[in-house]
C-alpha positions as CSV (number, residue, x, y, z in Angstrom):
1,M,-0.7,-20.7,2.4
2,R,3.0,-19.9,3.1
3,V,5.1,-18.0,0.8
4,A,7.6,-21.0,0.7
5,E,4.8,-23.0,-0.9
6,L,4.3,-20.8,-3.8
7,S,4.3,-22.1,-7.2
8,P,7.2,-21.4,-9.7
9,A,6.4,-18.2,-11.4
10,W,5.1,-18.6,-15.2
11,Y,7.0,-15.4,-16.6
12,F,10.4,-15.5,-18.1
13,F,11.3,-11.8,-16.9
14,A,12.2,-10.2,-13.6
15,M,10.8,-6.9,-12.6
16,K,12.0,-4.5,-10.0
17,V,8.7,-3.8,-7.9
18,V,8.3,-1.1,-5.1
19,V,5.8,-2.1,-2.5
20,T,4.4,0.2,0.1
21,A,3.0,-1.0,3.6
22,G,1.7,-0.3,7.0
23,P,0.6,2.9,8.3
24,T,2.1,6.4,8.6
25,R,2.5,8.6,11.9
26,E,1.9,12.2,11.9
27,F,3.1,13.9,15.0
28,I,1.0,16.4,17.0
29,D,3.9,16.6,19.6
30,P,7.0,14.4,20.4
31,V,4.7,11.7,22.1
32,R,1.5,12.1,20.2
33,F,0.6,11.2,16.7
34,L,-2.5,10.4,14.1
35,S,-2.2,7.2,12.6
36,N,-4.7,4.3,11.7
37,R,-5.2,0.7,12.1
38,S,-3.0,-0.9,9.6
39,T,-0.7,-3.4,10.6
40,G,1.5,-3.8,7.4
41,K,0.6,-7.5,6.9
42,M,-1.2,-7.1,3.6
43,G,1.9,-5.2,2.0
44,Y,4.3,-7.6,3.7
45,A,2.6,-10.3,2.1
46,V,2.7,-8.7,-1.4
47,A,6.4,-8.1,-1.0
48,A,7.1,-11.7,0.0
49,A,5.1,-12.9,-2.9
50,F,6.8,-10.7,-5.5
51,S,10.4,-11.8,-3.8
52,A,9.4,-15.5,-4.0
53,R,8.5,-15.3,-7.6
54,G,12.1,-14.0,-8.6
55,H,11.5,-10.2,-8.8
56,E,13.7,-7.5,-7.1
57,V,11.4,-5.8,-4.4
58,V,12.0,-2.7,-2.3
59,L,9.6,-2.5,0.6
60,I,8.7,0.8,1.7
61,S,7.2,0.3,5.4
62,G,5.7,2.7,7.9
63,P,6.0,1.6,11.5
64,V,4.7,-1.9,12.1
65,A,5.4,-5.0,14.4
66,L,6.4,-7.2,11.6
67,E,9.8,-8.8,10.7
68,P,10.5,-7.8,7.2
69,P,11.3,-10.7,4.5
70,A,14.6,-11.3,4.5
71,T,15.0,-11.3,0.7
72,V,13.8,-7.7,0.0
73,R,15.2,-4.5,0.5
74,T,13.3,-2.7,3.2
75,V,13.2,1.2,4.0
76,S,11.5,2.2,7.0
77,V,9.5,5.6,7.2
78,V,7.5,7.3,9.7
79,S,5.3,10.1,8.0
80,A,3.4,10.3,4.8
81,A,5.9,12.9,3.6
82,D,8.7,10.5,4.3
83,M,7.0,7.7,2.4
84,L,6.5,10.1,-0.4
85,E,10.0,11.1,-0.7
86,V,11.3,7.5,-0.6
87,T,8.7,6.2,-3.1
88,L,9.6,9.0,-5.7
89,A,13.4,8.3,-5.3
90,E,12.7,4.7,-6.1
91,F,10.1,4.9,-8.7
92,G,12.1,6.2,-11.8
93,S,13.9,2.7,-11.8
94,C,11.2,0.5,-10.9
95,D,8.8,-1.8,-13.3
96,G,5.9,-1.5,-10.9
97,L,4.4,0.0,-7.8
98,V,2.0,-1.4,-5.4
99,M,0.8,1.1,-2.8
100,A,-0.5,-1.1,-0.3
101,A,0.3,1.4,2.7
102,A,-2.5,3.1,4.6
103,V,-1.1,6.7,4.2
104,A,-2.6,9.3,6.4
105,D,-4.8,11.8,4.5
106,W,-4.6,14.3,7.3
107,A,-1.6,15.9,9.2
108,P,-1.3,18.3,11.9
109,R,-0.7,21.8,10.5
110,N,1.7,22.5,13.4
111,T,4.0,20.2,15.4
112,A,4.6,21.1,19.0
113,E,8.3,20.9,20.0
114,R,7.1,19.9,23.6
115,K,4.6,17.4,24.9
116,I,1.3,19.5,25.2
117,K,-0.1,19.6,28.5
118,K,-3.8,18.8,29.1
119,G,-4.7,21.5,31.3
120,D,-8.1,22.9,31.8
121,K,-8.8,24.0,28.4
122,T,-10.4,22.6,24.9
123,F,-7.7,21.7,22.7
124,V,-8.1,22.5,19.1
125,L,-6.2,20.4,16.5
126,E,-6.0,22.0,13.0
127,L,-5.4,19.6,10.3
128,K,-3.8,20.0,6.6
129,A,-3.9,17.4,3.7
130,T,-1.0,15.5,3.3
131,R,0.3,15.3,-0.5
132,D,-1.4,12.4,-2.4
133,I,1.5,10.0,-3.3
134,L,-0.3,8.2,-6.1
135,H,-1.3,11.2,-7.7
136,E,2.2,12.7,-7.8
137,I,3.5,9.4,-9.0
138,S,1.4,9.3,-11.8
139,A,2.5,12.6,-13.1
140,V,5.9,11.3,-13.6
141,R,5.4,7.6,-14.6
142,T,6.5,6.3,-18.1
143,R,6.3,2.5,-18.2
144,Q,5.6,1.7,-14.9
145,V,2.6,-0.8,-13.4
146,L,0.6,1.6,-11.0
147,A,-1.6,-0.5,-8.6
148,G,-3.2,0.6,-5.2
149,F,-5.5,-0.5,-2.7
150,A,-8.9,1.0,-1.6
151,A,-9.4,-0.2,2.1
152,E,-13.0,1.3,2.6
153,T,-16.0,1.1,4.6
154,G,-19.8,1.4,3.2
155,D,-19.2,1.1,-0.5
156,P,-15.4,0.2,-1.5
157,I,-16.1,-0.8,-4.8
158,A,-17.5,2.8,-5.8
159,E,-14.5,4.4,-4.2
160,A,-12.3,1.9,-5.9
161,R,-13.5,2.9,-9.3
162,R,-13.4,6.6,-8.6
163,K,-9.5,6.2,-7.2
164,L,-8.7,3.9,-10.2
165,S,-9.9,6.6,-12.7
166,D,-8.7,9.9,-10.8
167,K,-5.2,8.3,-9.7
168,G,-4.6,7.1,-13.4
169,L,-4.0,3.3,-11.9
170,D,-3.7,0.3,-13.9
171,V,-5.4,-1.8,-11.4
172,I,-6.9,-1.5,-7.5
173,F,-7.5,-4.0,-5.2
174,A,-10.7,-2.9,-3.1
175,N,-11.7,-4.2,0.6
176,D,-14.2,-3.6,3.0
177,V,-12.4,-3.1,6.3
178,S,-15.5,-2.6,8.4
179,G,-15.6,-6.3,9.3
180,S,-13.3,-8.6,11.7
181,D,-12.3,-11.3,9.2
182,A,-10.8,-9.2,6.6
183,G,-8.8,-5.8,6.3
184,F,-7.0,-4.1,8.9
185,E,-5.4,-6.4,11.6
186,A,-6.7,-9.7,10.1
187,D,-4.7,-12.3,8.6
188,T,-7.3,-12.7,5.9
189,N,-8.6,-10.4,3.1
190,R,-11.6,-10.4,1.0
191,I,-10.7,-8.3,-2.3
192,V,-12.2,-7.1,-5.4
193,C,-9.7,-6.7,-8.0
194,I,-10.5,-4.1,-10.7
195,T,-8.5,-3.4,-13.6
196,A,-8.5,-0.1,-16.0
197,N,-9.7,-2.2,-18.9
198,G,-12.9,-2.6,-16.9
199,D,-12.3,-6.4,-15.6
200,E,-13.7,-6.7,-12.2
201,V,-13.3,-10.0,-10.0
202,A,-14.1,-10.8,-6.7
203,W,-11.7,-12.8,-4.8
204,P,-13.2,-15.0,-1.8
205,L,-11.8,-14.8,1.9
206,M,-8.4,-16.0,1.9
207,P,-4.9,-15.5,3.5
208,K,-3.1,-12.5,3.0
209,A,-0.3,-14.8,1.9
210,E,-2.3,-16.2,-0.8
211,A,-3.9,-12.8,-1.8
212,G,-0.4,-11.3,-2.0
213,L,0.4,-14.0,-4.6
214,K,-2.6,-13.1,-6.4
215,V,-1.9,-9.4,-6.4
216,A,1.6,-10.2,-7.9
217,E,0.5,-12.4,-10.5
218,T,-2.0,-9.4,-11.5
219,V,0.7,-6.8,-11.8
220,E,2.9,-9.4,-13.9
221,R,0.2,-10.3,-16.2
222,I,-0.2,-6.4,-16.7
223,H,3.2,-5.9,-16.9
224,E,3.9,-8.8,-19.5
225,S,0.8,-7.7,-21.6
226,R,2.7,-4.3,-22.4
227,K,5.5,-6.2,-23.8
228,G,4.2,-7.4,-27.1
């Protein structure tokens, strides 16, 4: 399903939506970094779907090999700290935030100024926790719809429910990334949509463009429900 084929939106309002996408890179030295398998495909599909439905979209993207949608404003970032800074700056004026990025949970405590030589000794890398973007966003939210993703292995539903509660989200989209047909690197995704009011719906395997549309529609419904 291509974005150009999306049906017109059912709503009569337009939102400003911030979408984060892709991985972050946490540098060990100037040439090495810690990262993850995220390609940004899901986040970019979400951003494209919101834009196609008439919303103003800011896409905050980690390093990916994708061409951003021409109709969205894209801000490129590298580290988790970069993504937090830009997201906080955009959040106050937005109506909804969809955190589809795979933000690193850990970063090197110290980054070497020069490339670390291999040598003959064991190299010990000390890590520190990165700041939790959604946790910090929740503390300053006013009216905004907060949506997150839970890319997990094992039991994604249980972890998604925990994140939904702990981070004060309105909705979370859980997906198991242990397979080859969904999640990281795939062009398709299999998602369970869980809302704060207790609704839980399993979406079948579908192209990420179609999943992006369903994410956009879900956020629209939550936003619209607050206007009445």
